C-alpha positions, -999 to +999 in steps of 0.1 A: -485-407+384-489-372+369-472-372+335-464-343+312-460-354+276-441-327+256-451-332+220-481-353+231-502-344+201-475-357+177-470-391+162-452-410+190-465-387+217-501-395+210-494-432+214-475-426+247-506-406+259-528-436+250-506-460+271-504-436+300-542-433+301-548-470+298-524-475+328-545-451+348-521-422+350-530-385+349-518-369+316-511-333+306-500-326+270-479-297+260-477-290+222-479-261+198-509-275+179-538-300+183-536-336+171-539-339+134-558-372+131-583-372+160-601-347+183-589-339+218-593-366+244-618-358+272-595-370+300-563-352+290-553-316+300-540-298+270-515-269+272-507-250+240-474-232+237-440-230+222-412-252+235-389-222+238-413-203+261-399-207+296-430-193+312-453-218+294-430-247+302-429-237+339-467-237+340-469-270+323-445-286+349-467-277+379-476-308+398-458-332+375-440-364+385-425-374+352-418-356+319-418-374+285-397-352+262-408-361+226-405-326+211-383-322+181-385-294+154-362-310+129-356-343+111-324-360+100-330-352+064-336-315+069-316-305+100-284-297+080-303-270+061-303-248+092-281-261+121-285-229+139-322-233+142-317-269+152-295-259+181-317-230+191-350-248+190-340-282+203-308-279+223-314-245+240-350-254+245-342-286+263-316-269+285-342-243+295-366-272+302-341-288+325-335-255+343-372-252+349-374-288+362-347-279+388-367-248+398-400-266+401-386-298+417-396-322+389-370-349+390-379-376+364-376-373+326-378-398+297-360-385+266-363-398+231-329-395+214-321-412+181-307-447+176-306-441+139-283-410+139-262-407+171-238-436+162-231-424+127-218-453+105-213-480+131-180-500+134-201-531+136-238-542+137-259-547+158-247-515+176-247-514+214-252-484+236-215-482+244-206-476+207-189-442+201-213-414+191-203-400+157-234-384+142-233-373+105-262-347+107-271-318+129-301-337+142-279-364+156-253-339+170-281-321+189-295-354+202-260-362+216-256-328+231-290-331+248-279-365+262-248-349+277-268-321+293-291-348+308-260-365+323-248-331+337-282-322+353-284-357+367-250-354+383-253-318+395-291-315+403-304-350+409-325-352+377-334-388+371-332-395+334-338-424+310-325-418+275-342-439+248-324-443+214-352-456+192-348-470+157-371-457+129-406-456+143-436-461+120-474-466+123-507-448+125-508-410+130-474-405+115-472-376+091-467-386+055-458-354+037-425-368+024-402-357+053-411-379+082-406-417+080-398-436+049-425-463+054-452-437+060-440-416+030-438-446+007-472-459+017-487-424+012-472-422-023-483-457-031-519-448-021-519-418-043-502-435-072-470-414-070-435-425-077-413-434-048-380-415-045-350-435-032-317-418-023-290-442-034-295-477-048-318-490-021-292-509-002-292-487+029-301-508+060-323-496+089-339-510+120-377-502+123-400-503+153-438-501+153-450-472+173-471-491+198-441-512+208-421-480+213-449-463+233-453-494+255-417-493+266-419-456+272-447-462+297-427-490+314-396-468+316-415-439+331-431-460+357-397-473+368-369-456+388-342-467+364-317-442+350-297-453+320-294-453+282-312-478+261-315-487+224-351-494+214-357-513+182-367-546+165-330-555+162-334-566+126-321-547+096-341-542+064-329-526+031-350-499+015-355-523-014-370-548+011-393-521+024-405-515-011-410-552-017-430-556+015-452-526+006-458-542-028-468-575-012-492-557+013-509-534-012-510-559-041-491-539-066-455-527-072-450-490-069-429-470-094-395-461-081-371-433-090-335-433-078-315-402-069-278-400-059-270-411-024-267-384+003-236-380+024-254-377+057-273-409+054-260-437+076-253-467+054-262-495+078-274-494+114-292-521+134-297-516+171-287-542+197-316-541+222-304-568+246-300-543+274-335-530+274-351-564+268-334-578+299-339-548+321-376-544+315-386-578+302-398-561+271-399-574+235-414-557+204-445-575+193-453-562+158-432-575+128-424-554+098-449-572+076-477-568+102-468-532+110-468-521+073-502-539+069-516-521+099-504-487+088-517-493+052-551-501+066-551-470+088-541-448+058-569-462+038-594-455+066-584-418+069-582-414+031-618-425+026-634-414+058 
């Protein structure tokens, strides 16, 4: 299988690349910059370009069997600052990608949506894939719009799509500058002795998934011929306060915490029901929160002192 990983130099993308290579597939990566935490891999073809450049995307699609669409230029906490840019970079860029797929005859795409934002505040938890989609931020709204375009291109042009709605991913190679991933951000601040900032009282509940578990199911989905929508998560909710307590246990000290007023766009409680994907692909997540935080802490210490 010839796979194109859009965003393959990023956090989740680099782990998807690892899984594809281990399974013996040919991999091409399209990204705007190199990997941050390791040098280029010898057996990967790298294409540098901007997602909105139709010519570059068309070149990257040549000879490809399956596209992994992992590119995103915004995050839930920042997308509302510039919704116009969010729509332009992510929605319009994806529609242009789908048009190029039709032109080049590439039929298969795996798209990472967002299980943490597309449902808004769920009516009940765990939330299933059939729950109404009521996002509270531009990030989630654009993800839902992309999903609808995928359905349209599937119906009109025969594009074969799997939409994955992952919970909050964490693990090695995740950026930790304070805008991507609460676990990564908290671990980074703990490592440097900084104070953790919590929006609200720490009672917000989220579902978390270790990145290797997510990358593994992305590989399995891409190798299949299934077309459907799937939640991907650990299916267990943790408060932010519990995350901080777990970090304190792993690192052996309790970090300082500063509380800010809650933000209106933060979903209060969301845990994903993953019954559907577990049954369909005989997949289960293997890394618990405690083990995952420990692994990420060890990795952070390695890069900090290497």
